[in-house]
C-alpha positions as CSV (number, residue, x, y, z in Angstrom):
1,M,0.0,0.0,0.0
2,I,2.9,2.3,0.8
3,A,4.7,1.6,-2.4
4,D,1.4,2.2,-4.3
5,G,1.1,5.8,-3.0
6,L,-0.9,5.5,0.2
7,V,1.2,8.2,2.0
8,E,0.5,10.7,-0.7
9,E,-3.2,9.8,-0.9
10,A,-3.5,10.1,2.9
11,K,-1.8,13.6,2.8
12,Q,-4.4,14.8,0.4
13,L,-7.2,13.5,2.6
14,Y,-5.7,14.6,5.9
15,P,-7.7,17.9,6.0
16,H,-10.9,15.7,6.0
17,R,-9.6,13.2,8.7
18,E,-12.6,13.7,10.9
19,L,-14.9,12.1,8.3
20,N,-16.0,8.6,9.4
21,A,-15.3,7.2,5.9
22,L,-11.6,7.9,6.4
23,N,-11.4,6.0,9.7
24,T,-10.1,3.0,7.9
25,L,-7.0,0.9,7.5
26,G,-4.0,2.8,6.4
27,Y,-5.5,6.3,6.7
28,K,-6.0,6.3,10.5
29,E,-2.5,5.1,11.2
30,L,-1.0,7.7,8.8
31,F,-3.2,10.4,10.2
32,S,-1.7,9.6,13.7
33,Y,1.8,9.9,12.1
34,F,0.9,13.3,10.5
35,D,-0.5,14.4,13.9
36,G,2.9,13.6,15.4
37,S,1.6,11.1,17.9
38,I,3.5,8.1,16.4
39,S,6.6,7.7,14.2
40,F,6.4,6.7,10.5
41,E,7.9,3.3,11.4
42,Q,5.2,2.8,14.1
43,A,2.5,3.8,11.6
44,I,3.8,1.1,9.2
45,I,3.9,-1.5,12.0
46,N,0.3,-0.5,13.0
47,I,-0.9,-0.8,9.4
48,K,0.6,-4.3,9.0
49,T,-0.8,-5.4,12.4
50,N,-4.3,-3.9,11.8
51,T,-4.4,-5.4,8.3
52,R,-3.7,-8.9,9.6
53,H,-6.4,-8.5,12.3
54,Y,-8.9,-7.3,9.7
55,A,-8.1,-10.2,7.4
56,K,-8.5,-12.6,10.3
57,R,-11.9,-11.2,11.2
58,Q,-13.0,-11.4,7.5
59,L,-12.0,-15.0,7.3
60,T,-13.8,-15.8,10.6
61,W,-16.9,-14.2,9.2
62,F,-16.8,-15.9,5.8
63,R,-16.1,-19.3,7.4
64,K,-19.4,-19.1,9.3
65,D,-21.3,-18.9,6.0
66,K,-21.7,-22.5,4.8
67,S,-23.0,-21.4,1.4
68,I,-19.6,-20.0,0.4
69,K,-17.6,-22.4,-1.7
70,W,-13.8,-22.1,-1.2
71,F,-11.2,-22.7,-3.9
72,L,-7.5,-22.4,-4.2
73,P,-6.3,-20.2,-7.1
74,S,-4.7,-23.2,-8.7
75,Q,-8.1,-24.9,-9.0
76,L,-9.1,-22.9,-12.1
77,P,-10.9,-25.8,-13.9
78,E,-12.9,-26.6,-10.7
79,I,-13.8,-22.9,-10.3
80,I,-15.0,-22.7,-13.9
81,D,-17.0,-25.9,-13.5
82,Y,-18.6,-24.6,-10.3
83,I,-19.5,-21.2,-11.9
84,N,-21.0,-23.0,-14.9
85,S,-23.0,-25.3,-12.7
86,Q,-24.4,-22.4,-10.7
87,T,-25.2,-20.5,-13.9
88,L,-27.1,-23.5,-15.3
89,S,-29.0,-24.3,-12.1
90,G,-29.7,-20.7,-11.0
């Protein structure tokens, strides 16, 4: 995210940091850095930690839904077959 320009994007949005829509991964950590309450290095650590926590919560939520069919990226033929079977039956 950093290599793709997150810092520059966050700088542009910083004047609007009070908006709830900007209280999200990456922005809130960088806003704390811009405020001077944490170092840039700590902001990066926090982004990584919070991203892992968010991903874990997503996986937990998705695993509860038994209607979700999981595939590995290497299972392309199976994915295509599954999509085709759902299209034909749905």
